[in-house]
N, C-alpha and C positions, 0 to 999 in steps of 0.2 A: 311149389309154384307150378304154374302152367306155362309152357313155352308158347310165346307169341312170335309170329313171323309176319313180314311185309307181304301182302297179298297182291295188290294191283294198284294202279293209279286211282281207280274208282270201282264201285261195286258192279257186279254183273248180274245177269238174271238168276244165276245160281239156284240154290235149293229152296228159296223162299219166294212165294208169289207176292210181290209188293207192288201196289199201285204206282203208276208213273205220276208223280206229283212233286211238289216242293215240301220238304220235311223240315221241321224245326230243329231236329237233331242232325247235325252235318257230318257226323262220323258214322262209319259202318264197320261191322265186324262179321266175320264168318266163323262159325263155331263147329268144331269137330266132335268126334266120339271117343276121344282119349279117356281112359278109365279115370284119370286124375280129375277130370271135370265133375265127376259125381253127378249131382242133379242138374248140372248145367250142360250135359251132353245134348247135342242138337236133337230137337224133335220139332214137328210142325207147330206145336203150341208155343215154342220159343220164338218163332219168326215174328218180327215186328216189335218185340220187347226191347227196352232200352237197358243196357248194362253199363255200369261204371267200370272202366278199365284203368287199372293203375299198375304201370310197369316201373314204378320208382321215380317217375318225373311228375309232370302235371297230369292228374287223372282226367280222362275224357268220358263223356257219355256217348255211347255208340249203339245204334240200332242193329239188331241181329237181322242181317239182310241176305245171308247165304249160309251154306254149309261148306265144310272142307274135308276132303278125303274120307267120306263116309264109308265105313266097312274096313278101313285100314287100321283104325284104332291108334293112329299115330299123330293126329292133328289135334292141337289144343284150340288156339284161336289164330285167325289171320286178320290183319288190320289193313285198311286202305292207306295209301301214302300219307294223307293229311293226318290221320290218326297215329300213324307210325312216327312221323316227324315230331 
């Protein structure tokens, strides 16, 4: 499994250039570069993609809106509060 942590109340400008607009997907995720992520490690091409996140409760669809701790190799995924709750 991949460790998920609570990131913030809402997304920030972070590692992805996302247009300021209203999105159909209301959940956001920041993705790191932890080895266990395999092909899902953050890259520019992953920004804007929607991933289904299942932490054992109700799965949510979340847009990749940022990166977390790039270069540290310790971050899996970070969720905004509404996705975490």
